[in-house]
C-alpha positions as CSV (number, residue, x, y, z in Angstrom):
1,M,0.3,-2.3,15.0
2,R,1.0,0.9,13.4
3,I,-2.2,3.2,12.0
4,G,-1.5,5.1,8.8
5,I,-4.2,6.9,6.4
6,F,-4.6,5.6,2.8
7,S,-5.2,8.5,0.3
8,F,-6.1,8.0,-3.2
9,S,-4.5,10.2,-6.1
10,G,-7.0,10.6,-8.3
11,G,-10.9,13.0,-6.8
12,P,-8.8,15.1,-4.5
13,S,-7.1,18.5,-5.8
14,L,-3.4,18.7,-5.5
15,D,-3.6,21.0,-2.6
16,E,-6.4,18.9,-0.6
17,Q,-3.7,15.4,-0.5
18,L,-0.8,17.7,0.5
19,R,-3.4,18.9,3.4
20,L,-4.5,15.7,4.1
21,A,-0.8,14.5,4.6
22,V,-0.2,17.7,6.8
23,D,-3.6,16.8,8.7
24,A,-2.3,12.8,9.3
25,E,0.8,13.9,10.7
26,E,-0.9,16.3,12.9
27,A,-3.2,14.1,14.0
28,G,-0.2,11.6,15.2
29,F,-1.1,9.4,12.7
30,D,1.9,6.9,11.8
31,S,1.8,6.7,8.2
32,F,0.1,8.8,5.0
33,W,-0.4,6.4,1.9
34,I,-0.6,7.5,-1.6
35,G,-2.7,5.4,-4.2
36,H,-1.9,5.9,-7.9
37,I,-3.7,5.1,-10.6
38,F,-5.6,7.6,-13.1
39,G,-5.0,10.9,-10.6
40,H,-1.7,12.8,-9.7
41,D,1.2,11.0,-9.8
42,A,1.7,9.3,-6.3
43,L,5.9,9.5,-6.4
44,T,5.3,13.2,-7.2
45,L,2.7,14.1,-5.1
46,A,5.3,11.9,-2.0
47,A,8.1,14.1,-2.5
48,L,6.0,17.2,-2.0
49,A,4.5,16.0,0.9
50,A,8.0,15.7,2.1
51,L,8.9,19.4,2.2
52,K,5.3,20.1,3.7
53,T,5.8,17.0,6.4
54,K,8.2,16.4,9.5
55,R,8.0,13.0,11.3
56,I,5.5,10.9,9.5
57,E,5.9,8.3,7.0
58,L,5.3,8.6,3.6
59,G,4.4,5.7,1.4
60,T,3.1,5.3,-2.4
61,A,0.6,2.6,-2.4
62,V,1.6,1.6,-5.0
63,A,3.8,2.7,-8.2
64,Q,3.1,0.5,-11.5
65,T,6.1,-1.5,-12.0
66,Y,5.3,-1.0,-15.8
67,A,4.9,2.6,-16.0
68,R,8.4,3.0,-15.1
69,H,11.9,1.5,-15.7
70,P,13.6,0.2,-12.6
71,F,16.7,2.5,-13.1
72,V,14.1,5.4,-12.6
73,M,12.1,4.1,-10.2
74,A,15.6,4.0,-8.3
75,Q,16.4,7.2,-9.2
76,Q,12.7,8.7,-8.1
77,A,12.6,7.0,-4.8
78,L,15.9,7.6,-3.5
79,T,15.2,11.5,-4.5
80,I,12.2,11.0,-2.1
81,Q,14.1,10.1,0.6
82,A,16.1,12.5,0.4
83,A,13.1,15.2,0.8
84,A,11.8,13.6,3.6
85,E,15.3,12.5,5.4
86,G,15.0,8.7,5.6
87,R,10.7,8.7,6.1
88,F,9.7,7.8,2.4
89,T,8.7,3.7,1.5
90,L,8.6,3.0,-1.8
91,G,5.4,1.0,-2.3
92,I,5.6,-0.7,-6.5
93,G,2.9,-3.3,-7.7
94,P,2.7,-4.8,-11.2
95,S,-1.1,-3.3,-11.6
96,H,-3.6,-5.5,-13.5
97,Q,-4.0,-6.7,-17.1
98,V,-7.0,-4.1,-17.2
99,L,-5.1,-1.2,-17.2
100,V,-1.4,-2.3,-18.2
101,Q,-2.5,-4.6,-21.0
102,G,-5.9,-2.8,-21.8
103,V,-5.3,0.8,-21.6
104,W,-1.6,1.3,-21.5
105,G,-1.1,-1.8,-24.2
106,I,2.1,-3.3,-22.6
107,P,1.8,-7.1,-22.7
108,Y,0.7,-8.3,-19.3
109,E,2.5,-11.8,-18.8
110,R,4.7,-13.5,-16.2
111,V,3.9,-10.9,-14.0
112,A,5.9,-13.0,-10.9
113,K,8.6,-13.6,-13.2
114,H,8.6,-9.6,-14.0
115,V,8.8,-8.5,-10.1
116,R,11.6,-10.5,-9.7
117,E,13.5,-8.9,-12.1
118,Y,12.6,-5.5,-11.2
119,L,13.2,-6.5,-7.9
120,S,16.5,-7.5,-8.9
121,V,17.3,-4.3,-10.5
122,L,15.7,-1.4,-8.3
123,R,17.1,-2.9,-4.1
124,P,20.5,-2.8,-5.8
125,L,20.5,0.9,-7.3
126,L,18.4,1.7,-3.4
127,D,20.6,-0.1,-1.3
128,Q,24.3,0.2,-2.8
129,G,23.8,2.4,-5.6
130,N,25.0,0.3,-8.6
131,V,23.4,-3.0,-10.2
132,A,24.9,-5.2,-12.8
133,F,21.7,-7.4,-13.5
134,S,20.8,-9.6,-16.8
135,G,17.8,-11.1,-16.9
136,E,15.4,-12.0,-19.7
137,E,13.2,-8.9,-19.5
138,Y,15.9,-6.6,-18.1
139,R,19.6,-5.7,-18.8
140,V,21.2,-3.3,-16.8
141,V,24.6,-2.0,-15.8
142,G,24.7,1.0,-13.9
143,A,25.1,3.3,-11.4
144,L,23.5,6.4,-9.8
145,Q,25.2,9.7,-8.7
146,I,23.2,10.7,-5.3
147,P,25.4,11.6,-2.9
148,D,22.9,12.1,-0.1
149,R,21.5,8.6,-0.5
150,K,19.7,6.9,1.3
151,P,18.3,3.3,1.7
152,C,14.4,3.3,1.0
153,P,12.4,0.5,2.4
154,V,10.5,-1.4,-0.4
155,L,7.3,-2.8,0.0
156,I,5.3,-4.9,-3.0
157,S,1.8,-5.5,-3.6
158,A,1.7,-9.7,-3.1
159,L,-0.9,-11.5,-2.4
160,A,-0.7,-14.6,-4.4
161,P,1.6,-17.6,-3.3
162,M,4.6,-17.1,-5.6
163,M,4.3,-13.0,-5.5
164,L,4.5,-13.5,-1.4
165,R,7.8,-16.0,-1.6
166,I,9.5,-12.8,-4.1
167,A,8.2,-10.4,-1.3
168,G,10.1,-12.5,1.4
169,E,13.0,-12.7,-0.2
170,L,13.8,-9.9,-2.1
171,A,11.4,-6.9,-0.2
172,D,10.6,-5.3,2.9
173,G,7.3,-6.6,2.7
174,T,3.9,-6.5,1.3
175,L,1.0,-4.3,0.5
176,A,-2.5,-6.4,1.3
177,V,-5.2,-4.4,0.1
178,L,-8.9,-5.7,0.7
179,T,-7.5,-8.9,2.7
180,G,-9.9,-9.9,5.3
181,P,-8.1,-10.7,8.8
182,R,-8.6,-14.9,8.1
183,T,-6.5,-14.3,4.9
184,V,-4.1,-12.4,6.3
185,A,-3.8,-14.5,9.5
186,E,-3.2,-18.4,7.4
187,H,-2.1,-17.0,4.1
188,I,-0.4,-13.7,3.8
189,V,1.8,-13.7,7.0
190,P,2.4,-17.4,7.2
191,R,3.7,-17.4,3.1
192,I,6.0,-14.1,3.3
193,T,7.8,-15.0,7.4
194,S,8.4,-17.8,5.7
195,A,10.4,-16.9,2.5
196,A,12.1,-13.9,4.8
197,E,13.4,-16.5,7.0
198,E,14.9,-18.9,4.9
199,A,16.4,-16.4,2.7
200,G,17.6,-14.9,5.8
201,R,15.9,-11.5,6.0
202,P,14.3,-9.5,8.5
203,P,10.7,-10.3,9.7
204,P,8.4,-8.3,7.1
205,R,6.3,-5.5,7.0
206,V,2.3,-6.8,6.5
207,S,0.3,-3.7,5.7
208,V,-3.4,-4.4,5.9
209,S,-5.5,-1.7,3.8
210,L,-9.2,-1.6,3.8
211,P,-12.2,0.9,3.8
212,V,-13.4,1.6,7.3
213,A,-16.7,3.7,8.5
214,V,-17.6,4.4,11.8
215,T,-21.4,5.3,11.8
216,D,-24.4,3.7,13.4
217,D,-26.2,2.7,9.9
218,V,-24.3,-0.5,9.4
219,A,-26.3,-1.5,6.2
220,A,-26.2,1.9,4.6
221,A,-22.1,1.6,5.2
222,R,-22.2,-1.6,3.6
223,E,-24.0,-0.3,0.5
224,A,-21.7,2.5,0.5
225,A,-18.6,0.5,0.1
226,A,-19.8,-1.9,-2.4
227,R,-20.9,1.2,-4.8
228,L,-17.5,2.8,-4.1
229,F,-15.2,0.1,-4.2
230,E,-17.2,-2.4,-6.4
231,L,-14.7,-2.5,-9.4
232,Y,-11.7,-3.8,-7.2
233,G,-13.8,-6.6,-6.4
234,R,-14.0,-7.7,-10.7
235,L,-10.2,-7.6,-10.0
236,P,-8.8,-11.0,-10.6
237,N,-6.0,-10.2,-7.9
238,Y,-8.3,-8.9,-5.4
239,R,-11.0,-11.5,-6.5
240,R,-8.9,-14.4,-5.3
241,V,-8.4,-12.6,-1.8
242,L,-12.2,-12.2,-1.5
243,D,-12.8,-15.6,-2.4
244,R,-10.5,-16.7,0.2
245,E,-12.0,-14.8,2.9
246,G,-15.3,-16.1,1.5
247,A,-16.4,-12.1,1.2
248,A,-18.4,-12.0,-1.9
249,G,-17.2,-8.5,-2.9
250,P,-15.0,-5.4,-1.0
251,A,-18.0,-4.4,1.1
252,E,-17.7,-7.8,3.0
253,V,-14.1,-7.2,4.4
254,A,-15.0,-3.2,4.9
255,I,-14.4,-2.5,8.3
256,V,-18.0,-0.8,9.3
257,G,-20.1,-0.1,12.8
258,N,-20.3,2.4,16.2
259,E,-16.9,3.4,17.8
260,A,-16.6,0.2,19.5
261,D,-17.1,-2.3,16.3
262,V,-14.5,-0.7,14.3
263,E,-11.9,-0.8,17.3
264,R,-12.7,-4.8,17.6
265,Q,-12.4,-5.1,14.4
266,I,-8.9,-3.5,14.3
267,R,-7.7,-5.3,16.7
268,A,-9.0,-8.3,14.9
269,I,-6.3,-7.2,12.3
270,A,-3.7,-6.6,15.0
271,S,-3.8,-10.0,15.8
272,T,-3.0,-11.5,12.4
273,G,0.5,-10.4,12.7
274,A,-0.3,-7.3,10.5
275,T,2.3,-4.7,11.0
276,D,0.5,-1.8,10.2
277,F,-3.0,-0.9,8.8
278,G,-3.9,1.7,6.2
279,A,-7.1,3.0,6.3
280,W,-9.3,4.2,3.5
281,I,-12.1,6.7,5.5
282,F,-15.6,6.5,3.2
283,P,-18.4,8.6,4.1
284,V,-21.9,6.8,4.7
285,G,-25.2,8.6,5.3
286,E,-26.6,12.4,4.3
287,D,-24.3,13.3,6.6
288,A,-21.2,12.0,5.2
289,R,-19.2,14.8,7.0
290,A,-20.1,13.6,10.2
291,S,-19.0,10.0,9.9
292,V,-15.8,11.1,8.4
293,D,-15.2,12.8,11.5
294,R,-16.2,10.1,13.5
295,T,-14.0,7.9,11.8
296,W,-10.7,10.1,12.0
297,S,-11.3,10.5,15.6
298,L,-11.3,6.7,16.3
299,L,-8.3,6.0,14.0
300,K,-6.3,9.0,15.8
301,G,-7.4,7.2,19.4
302,L,-5.9,3.7,18.6
303,V,-2.7,5.2,17.4
304,G,-0.4,3.6,19.2
305,K,-3.0,1.3,21.3
306,V,-3.2,-2.0,19.1
């Protein structure tokens, strides 16, 4: 299982974000995932990080579909892929009603249909450079003029059965956020793998992202996770997988404990069939820097070994 670092685009400065990408590469991590909500634009950050790194995979987790027309998304993704010389993975998703409809004022309806049509426009542009598609939401005919175009892998934030089928049929895998090991093993992996097999596609990537903290004070870590990630537990898309796992909230699926405990929990994720792990490193206790350093060190030591 490949191990990467998950970075939120909100909070740190631009320089701090790019420094973290460089640090992740120098530490030997396999990937660096950039979130996108209210902070810096994740696609722009990925393009800038591509110019400062040489080896590490760069990915968005995720860029929202409703915010960008699929033609524009393809242009941006292929531009980043050229800058990254083939190291970029486009992670996209429909986001949540509270953002799309509540903040942007865009109707959040028939979401699976929207994603299927979005991919039906996006994938041909990424893979062949042209598209001719006529659907209910998108009617697009056109071609890109990008001479150094390199096909770009696409992962989608698929958690529900219908979305997992779409991911298996049309994407290269899924980004499973706040999804515990039992749910990954019994729900995510079987459904997306079956859909990919039926569509004649290669085995899909399953990238699991969870909060991680190495600490001797497990209770304090759970309290910190409950406070930091409380909002996610109220979003319906995440609530469904938390309920499937039997977790009251994000704190219960967070990976916390001393070095041995955290390693054991990460190996449990690997045993589910997950191909990738994105760590949301979060601070714990009065000496927050020490807990972050311990977490970073342990994760670094697990690269290539799980």
